[in-house]
TIVO-2410 file (N, C-alpha, C; in nm, 3 decimals):
# residues 89
REC num residu      c1      c2      c3 atome chaine
REC   1      M   0.359  -0.859   0.742     N      A
REC   1      M   0.277  -0.785   0.663    CA      A
REC   1      M   0.362  -0.702   0.598     C      A
REC   2      I   0.369  -0.676   0.496     N      A
REC   2      I   0.442  -0.555   0.438    CA      A
REC   2      I   0.429  -0.428   0.472     C      A
REC   3      L   0.294  -0.377   0.493     N      A
REC   3      L   0.286  -0.254   0.571    CA      A
REC   3      L   0.346  -0.237   0.681     C      A
REC   4      L   0.311  -0.324   0.762     N      A
REC   4      L   0.372  -0.331   0.884    CA      A
REC   4      L   0.504  -0.311   0.919     C      A
REC   5      D   0.569  -0.360   0.814     N      A
REC   5      D   0.748  -0.358   0.811    CA      A
REC   5      D   0.776  -0.258   0.772     C      A
REC   6      D   0.696  -0.154   0.689     N      A
REC   6      D   0.728  -0.021   0.675    CA      A
REC   6      D   0.686   0.076   0.796     C      A
REC   7      L   0.579   0.056   0.856     N      A
REC   7      L   0.540   0.140   0.956    CA      A
REC   7      L   0.635   0.119   1.092     C      A
REC   8      D   0.738   0.017   1.104     N      A
REC   8      D   0.809  -0.008   1.201    CA      A
REC   8      D   0.932   0.134   1.220     C      A
REC   9      E   0.913   0.179   1.108     N      A
REC   9      E   1.027   0.305   1.089    CA      A
REC   9      E   0.956   0.434   1.103     C      A
REC  10      L   0.818   0.428   1.148     N      A
REC  10      L   0.788   0.552   1.206    CA      A
REC  10      L   0.858   0.610   1.317     C      A
REC  11      D   0.850   0.765   1.300     N      A
REC  11      D   0.855   0.812   1.440    CA      A
REC  11      D   0.798   0.792   1.559     C      A
REC  12      P   0.842   0.773   1.670     N      A
REC  12      P   0.767   0.703   1.799    CA      A
REC  12      P   0.684   0.803   1.847     C      A
REC  13      Q   0.680   0.927   1.795     N      A
REC  13      Q   0.591   1.052   1.839    CA      A
REC  13      Q   0.475   1.030   1.739     C      A
REC  14      D   0.470   0.969   1.652     N      A
REC  14      D   0.353   0.909   1.577    CA      A
REC  14      D   0.228   0.887   1.662     C      A
REC  15      N   0.091   0.906   1.642     N      A
REC  15      N  -0.016   0.866   1.715    CA      A
REC  15      N  -0.040   0.700   1.661     C      A
REC  16      L   0.045   0.625   1.693     N      A
REC  16      L   0.018   0.473   1.698    CA      A
REC  16      L   0.006   0.390   1.814     C      A
REC  17      D  -0.036   0.269   1.820     N      A
REC  17      D  -0.008   0.204   1.965    CA      A
REC  17      D   0.108   0.167   1.934     C      A
REC  18      D   0.180   0.141   2.087     N      A
REC  18      D   0.304   0.058   2.082    CA      A
REC  18      D   0.329  -0.052   2.035     C      A
REC  19      A   0.169  -0.144   2.062     N      A
REC  19      A   0.186  -0.266   2.029    CA      A
REC  19      A   0.138  -0.307   1.884     C      A
REC  20      W   0.238  -0.318   1.760     N      A
REC  20      W   0.167  -0.314   1.629    CA      A
REC  20      W   0.053  -0.442   1.625     C      A
REC  21      G   0.044  -0.507   1.703     N      A
REC  21      G  -0.051  -0.631   1.711    CA      A
REC  21      G  -0.190  -0.568   1.699     C      A
REC  22      S  -0.194  -0.431   1.822     N      A
REC  22      S  -0.333  -0.404   1.821    CA      A
REC  22      S  -0.356  -0.290   1.743     C      A
REC  23      V  -0.282  -0.233   1.668     N      A
REC  23      V  -0.307  -0.165   1.557    CA      A
REC  23      V  -0.398  -0.194   1.441     C      A
REC  24      S  -0.518  -0.155   1.414     N      A
REC  24      S  -0.580  -0.154   1.284    CA      A
REC  24      S  -0.649  -0.050   1.224     C      A
REC  25      Y  -0.624  -0.089   1.056     N      A
REC  25      Y  -0.672   0.003   0.991    CA      A
REC  25      Y  -0.802  -0.026   0.923     C      A
REC  26      R  -0.882   0.095   0.866     N      A
REC  26      R  -1.016   0.077   0.812    CA      A
REC  26      R  -0.955   0.112   0.663     C      A
REC  27      G  -1.071   0.057   0.591     N      A
REC  27      G  -1.012   0.080   0.437    CA      A
REC  27      G  -1.037   0.239   0.387     C      A
REC  28      T  -1.090   0.296   0.480     N      A
REC  28      T  -1.097   0.452   0.461    CA      A
REC  28      T  -1.011   0.537   0.515     C      A
REC  29      D  -0.944   0.476   0.589     N      A
REC  29      D  -0.799   0.538   0.637    CA      A
REC  29      D  -0.725   0.617   0.552     C      A
REC  30      S  -0.668   0.748   0.551     N      A
REC  30      S  -0.594   0.771   0.440    CA      A
REC  30      S  -0.460   0.713   0.478     C      A
REC  31      L  -0.376   0.716   0.349     N      A
REC  31      L  -0.260   0.652   0.365    CA      A
REC  31      L  -0.165   0.762   0.486     C      A
REC  32      I  -0.190   0.871   0.445     N      A
REC  32      I  -0.094   0.970   0.522    CA      A
REC  32      I  -0.130   0.963   0.673     C      A
REC  33      D  -0.282   0.932   0.696     N      A
REC  33      D  -0.317   0.953   0.850    CA      A
REC  33      D  -0.254   0.830   0.914     C      A
REC  34      I  -0.243   0.711   0.866     N      A
REC  34      I  -0.186   0.574   0.893    CA      A
REC  34      I  -0.015   0.600   0.884     C      A
REC  35      G   0.038   0.693   0.837     N      A
REC  35      G   0.171   0.717   0.884    CA      A
REC  35      G   0.272   0.696   0.749     C      A
REC  36      L   0.179   0.675   0.626     N      A
REC  36      L   0.295   0.633   0.537    CA      A
REC  36      L   0.337   0.737   0.473     C      A
REC  37      N   0.474   0.764   0.441     N      A
REC  37      N   0.516   0.896   0.410    CA      A
REC  37      N   0.564   0.878   0.256     C      A
REC  38      S   0.596   0.927   0.172     N      A
REC  38      S   0.625   0.908   0.024    CA      A
REC  38      S   0.754   0.809   0.014     C      A
REC  39      L   0.832   0.820   0.087     N      A
REC  39      L   0.949   0.695   0.082    CA      A
REC  39      L   0.899   0.585   0.143     C      A
REC  40      M   0.805   0.564   0.213     N      A
REC  40      M   0.761   0.455   0.293    CA      A
REC  40      M   0.650   0.375   0.171     C      A
REC  41      L   0.573   0.482   0.093     N      A
REC  41      L   0.502   0.397  -0.018    CA      A
REC  41      L   0.555   0.355  -0.096     C      A
REC  42      A   0.681   0.426  -0.151     N      A
REC  42      A   0.754   0.375  -0.258    CA      A
REC  42      A   0.839   0.289  -0.230     C      A
REC  43      R   0.836   0.242  -0.123     N      A
REC  43      R   0.887   0.128  -0.036    CA      A
REC  43      R   0.804   0.005  -0.070     C      A
REC  44      L   0.659   0.036  -0.038     N      A
REC  44      L   0.593  -0.079  -0.034    CA      A
REC  44      L   0.560  -0.115  -0.185     C      A
REC  45      V   0.580  -0.023  -0.239     N      A
REC  45      V   0.502  -0.033  -0.414    CA      A
REC  45      V   0.593  -0.136  -0.450     C      A
REC  46      I   0.760  -0.119  -0.448     N      A
REC  46      I   0.863  -0.183  -0.482    CA      A
REC  46      I   0.845  -0.316  -0.430     C      A
REC  47      Q   0.816  -0.336  -0.302     N      A
REC  47      Q   0.781  -0.447  -0.229    CA      A
REC  47      Q   0.668  -0.549  -0.292     C      A
REC  48      L   0.555  -0.487  -0.325     N      A
REC  48      L   0.447  -0.556  -0.403    CA      A
REC  48      L   0.472  -0.578  -0.527     C      A
REC  49      A   0.562  -0.513  -0.605     N      A
REC  49      A   0.586  -0.546  -0.733    CA      A
REC  49      A   0.678  -0.695  -0.711     C      A
REC  50      S   0.759  -0.695  -0.627     N      A
REC  50      S   0.847  -0.814  -0.615    CA      A
REC  50      S   0.749  -0.912  -0.587     C      A
REC  51      E   0.660  -0.912  -0.481     N      A
REC  51      E   0.595  -1.016  -0.436    CA      A
REC  51      E   0.462  -1.060  -0.524     C      A
REC  52      L   0.417  -0.969  -0.590     N      A
REC  52      L   0.325  -1.005  -0.688    CA      A
REC  52      L   0.337  -0.992  -0.799     C      A
REC  53      G   0.440  -0.954  -0.848     N      A
REC  53      G   0.494  -0.971  -1.006    CA      A
REC  53      G   0.433  -0.857  -1.074     C      A
REC  54      I   0.380  -0.775  -1.030     N      A
REC  54      I   0.302  -0.641  -1.091    CA      A
REC  54      I   0.313  -0.491  -1.015     C      A
REC  55      D   0.344  -0.413  -1.101     N      A
REC  55      D   0.314  -0.269  -1.073    CA      A
REC  55      D   0.246  -0.198  -1.142     C      A
REC  56      P   0.130  -0.171  -1.096     N      A
REC  56      P   0.055  -0.094  -1.163    CA      A
REC  56      P   0.104   0.062  -1.232     C      A
REC  57      F   0.177   0.103  -1.130     N      A
REC  57      F   0.188   0.245  -1.146    CA      A
REC  57      F   0.291   0.261  -1.203     C      A
REC  58      S   0.426   0.147  -1.258     N      A
REC  58      S   0.506   0.155  -1.355    CA      A
REC  58      S   0.448   0.127  -1.522     C      A
REC  59      E   0.329   0.056  -1.487     N      A
REC  59      E   0.257   0.017  -1.627    CA      A
REC  59      E   0.188   0.098  -1.645     C      A
REC  60      G   0.136   0.196  -1.621     N      A
REC  60      G   0.058   0.314  -1.658    CA      A
REC  60      G  -0.090   0.258  -1.640     C      A
REC  61      T  -0.142   0.162  -1.563     N      A
REC  61      T  -0.271   0.166  -1.504    CA      A
REC  61      T  -0.324   0.243  -1.414     C      A
REC  62      A  -0.226   0.326  -1.338     N      A
REC  62      A  -0.266   0.381  -1.232    CA      A
REC  62      A  -0.179   0.480  -1.191     C      A
REC  63      T  -0.227   0.570  -1.121     N      A
REC  63      T  -0.127   0.680  -1.052    CA      A
REC  63      T  -0.124   0.683  -0.926     C      A
REC  64      L  -0.029   0.729  -0.861     N      A
REC  64      L  -0.047   0.726  -0.695    CA      A
REC  64      L  -0.137   0.843  -0.644     C      A
REC  65      A  -0.183   0.897  -0.737     N      A
REC  65      A  -0.323   0.995  -0.737    CA      A
REC  65      A  -0.426   0.919  -0.697     C      A
REC  66      D  -0.460   0.787  -0.755     N      A
REC  66      D  -0.560   0.708  -0.738    CA      A
REC  66      D  -0.539   0.641  -0.611     C      A
REC  67      S  -0.449   0.673  -0.502     N      A
REC  67      S  -0.430   0.588  -0.404    CA      A
REC  67      S  -0.438   0.692  -0.269     C      A
REC  68      R  -0.520   0.718  -0.247     N      A
REC  68      R  -0.521   0.805  -0.134    CA      A
REC  68      R  -0.556   0.718   0.020     C      A
REC  69      T  -0.641   0.648  -0.007     N      A
REC  69      T  -0.678   0.555   0.116    CA      A
REC  69      T  -0.606   0.412   0.114     C      A
REC  70      V  -0.663   0.333   0.189     N      A
REC  70      V  -0.605   0.195   0.240    CA      A
REC  70      V  -0.694   0.097   0.099     C      A
REC  71      D  -0.812   0.145   0.086     N      A
REC  71      D  -0.906   0.081  -0.011    CA      A
REC  71      D  -0.865   0.126  -0.146     C      A
REC  72      E  -0.823   0.254  -0.170     N      A
REC  72      E  -0.825   0.297  -0.311    CA      A
REC  72      E  -0.661   0.211  -0.360     C      A
REC  73      L  -0.568   0.182  -0.251     N      A
REC  73      L  -0.461   0.117  -0.288    CA      A
REC  73      L  -0.496  -0.041  -0.336     C      A
REC  74      V  -0.580  -0.099  -0.215     N      A
REC  74      V  -0.597  -0.232  -0.256    CA      A
REC  74      V  -0.678  -0.239  -0.389     C      A
REC  75      T  -0.759  -0.139  -0.412     N      A
REC  75      T  -0.821  -0.170  -0.559    CA      A
REC  75      T  -0.739  -0.150  -0.675     C      A
REC  76      V  -0.641  -0.051  -0.695     N      A
REC  76      V  -0.549  -0.069  -0.790    CA      A
REC  76      V  -0.468  -0.178  -0.792     C      A
REC  77      Y  -0.458  -0.235  -0.684     N      A
REC  77      Y  -0.358  -0.371  -0.691    CA      A
REC  77      Y  -0.466  -0.511  -0.775     C      A
REC  78      E  -0.574  -0.487  -0.702     N      A
REC  78      E  -0.670  -0.589  -0.730    CA      A
REC  78      E  -0.706  -0.572  -0.898     C      A
REC  79      R  -0.728  -0.452  -0.954     N      A
REC  79      R  -0.758  -0.432  -1.059    CA      A
REC  79      R  -0.627  -0.476  -1.190     C      A
REC  80      A  -0.511  -0.437  -1.130     N      A
REC  80      A  -0.428  -0.484  -1.224    CA      A
REC  80      A  -0.413  -0.638  -1.217     C      A
REC  81      L  -0.411  -0.729  -1.091     N      A
REC  81      L  -0.405  -0.824  -1.094    CA      A
REC  81      L  -0.493  -0.878  -1.203     C      A
REC  82      H  -0.597  -0.871  -1.185     N      A
REC  82      H  -0.725  -0.914  -1.248    CA      A
REC  82      H  -0.736  -0.858  -1.434     C      A
REC  83      S  -0.676  -0.785  -1.424     N      A
REC  83      S  -0.645  -0.749  -1.588    CA      A
REC  83      S  -0.527  -0.845  -1.656     C      A
REC  84      R  -0.412  -0.893  -1.561     N      A
REC  84      R  -0.323  -0.946  -1.571    CA      A
REC  84      R  -0.371  -1.096  -1.587     C      A
REC  85      A  -0.470  -1.139  -1.494     N      A
REC  85      A  -0.542  -1.279  -1.512    CA      A
REC  85      A  -0.655  -1.292  -1.643     C      A
REC  86      E  -0.685  -1.199  -1.702     N      A
REC  86      E  -0.769  -1.166  -1.766    CA      A
REC  86      E  -0.691  -1.140  -1.918     C      A
REC  87      Q  -0.598  -1.125  -1.924     N      A
REC  87      Q  -0.456  -1.112  -2.050    CA      A
REC  87      Q  -0.435  -1.277  -2.077     C      A
REC  88      A  -0.386  -1.327  -1.948     N      A
REC  88      A  -0.314  -1.482  -1.926    CA      A
REC  88      A  -0.443  -1.579  -1.983     C      A
REC  89      A  -0.592  -1.551  -1.951     N      A
REC  89      A  -0.709  -1.653  -1.999    CA      A
REC  89      A  -0.679  -1.654  -2.170     C      A
***
């Protein structure tokens, strides 16, 4: 999973379980609270752009300020993918 790859770089003193498999996130969790710093978020956005073929932030359809929680980040990408699908139809 993309997010877990980035989380491997967190400081061991962060408040996360030692076993990544037991870590779970709620959609309402803030990106900061789950340990994403700005560099990790940038890497995540780059990897999502590579894998999904879309970057809603560089395309101007969203700003990083629109993505404070896990759900908000997912929603930004869902909207961008939906918009691309509509344009292709």
